[in-house]
C-alpha angles and dihedrals in degrees: 000000000000121000101018127126121250119239107210091194087065091046095255127146129189124218143148114260124167089002094301132099109245139181118231125191133168097223121184088267091050090049090050088051090052093046088058095042093050096036090237114165094217144340092286090056090049092049091048091052092052095043091064088077090221111116131161121225088252089055091053091049090052093047095047091044093051090046092051092049090046088053092054099263114131106218130138119225088252090057090048090051090055095049121103125227122194108243097037123226094352090057091049089051091049091052091050092047092048092047093050092046091050090050104040104027124099116242090266090057098258115134115245122231092201113039 
C-alpha cells in the first residue's frame, strides 16, 4: 500500500522502503506469524523478546516483513531482505523500534508489559 497515511491508533507506521512510502502494521495475523517464527508462547513472550533490545538482522527482516504484510504490502521476507532503506542499519532499527512502539505502547506512549 504505497502512498497511504498511517493511523497510529491502529498501530500503523509510515516509512520509505525500497524507494516507496509504505504503511506497516503488526495486525493480529502478523503477530501470530511472529509468535510462530520466534517460538513465543503468547503475546507476552513476544513482547518480552522484543523488549530485550537485542535483535538479529534476521529478526528485523521478519518484523519488517510482517509489518509490511500487515499493512497490505505483499512481500516475502526474502524480498524484504533485498530492499534498500536510506540510512542503512540505523534506519532499519528505527523502523523496527517505531513499529514495536506503535504495537505495544499504551495510548500515552508508555510501553506495556502485558499486551
